[in-house]
N, C-alpha and C positions, 0 to 999 in steps of 0.2 A: 314726765307723763306717766301715769300708772300701767304697767304691762309694758313698758317700752324697756325691751334691752337687746346685749348684742349677743352673738354667738360666742360661746365657751372659747377661749384662746385667741378671738379677734379682737383687735382694737378700731374704733371708728376709721380712725388715719389708714389703716392696711385696707378696711373696706372701700373707703373713698379711692385711693390709691390704685386698686384693682380695677374697680370698677371706670374710673375716670370722672366719676360726678363728685366733686369737692363740696356737695351740699347733701351727700347722703346723710340719711340719720336712720336711729331704728325710731319707730312710731308704735303707737299703742295698740295690745293686741286686742282689746276689747271694742272690735269691728265685726263685719260680715263678711266672711271669704270664702267664694266657692270656687270649685272645679268645674268649669264650663266646657263641656265635651262636644256640644251641639246646641241646637236652641231648644230640642225636649230634654236635654240630659245634663243636669247640676247636681251636682254633689257636696254639701256644706263641709269646709274644712275648719278645724279647730286649731287657731294660731297658736304655735309658744311662742315665735319669733317674728316679728315684723320688721323687714328693711325697706327705706323708703326713698327712691329716685326719681324725683320729679315725677312724672306721670306713670311710673312703673313701679312694682313692688316684688320684692322675694318675700315668701312666705316659707315657714318652716312649721310643718302641724306639729302639734301634740304624738308622740308615740311612732313619729314617721322620720328616715334620715335623708329623704327627699327635700328637697327646694321647689318652689312652685313660683313662679313669673307670672305676674298677671299685669292688668292696668287696675290703678287707683281711680276710684268712681269720685264725683265732685262730692257726693254724700259719707265718703270714707271708707265706702264699702270696696271689695278687692276681688274681681274677677279673674282667675287664674285660668289659663290656656296652655301654659309649657311645664315642663316638671324636668330638673337636671338633680343626679345621685350625689354635686360635692357642690360646695356651696363654691368654692375658686372657679368651677366651671360657668356655674350660675352667673358670678358677676362678671366675667368675661362674657358671656352671651348677651349682656346690656346693651 
């Protein structure tokens, strides 16, 4: 897939082991991603990395060290509602 990549230093096997999701995968970054802080407060996120875990995603934005957790919508877009400063912590939070 175009735009699908893993975080530096991580393997898909390690991501699957920590998250507990043996079907986790890197997803294409060519999708709409938004931070949803409330019904009237949405902000676009420009994804550098998107990891998919069934109906959930972890998104690392361009020029940001945080990881955002969100829901993968039927149209491929992502609505994020939680943030983590560390990928390992975010994977455990799934």
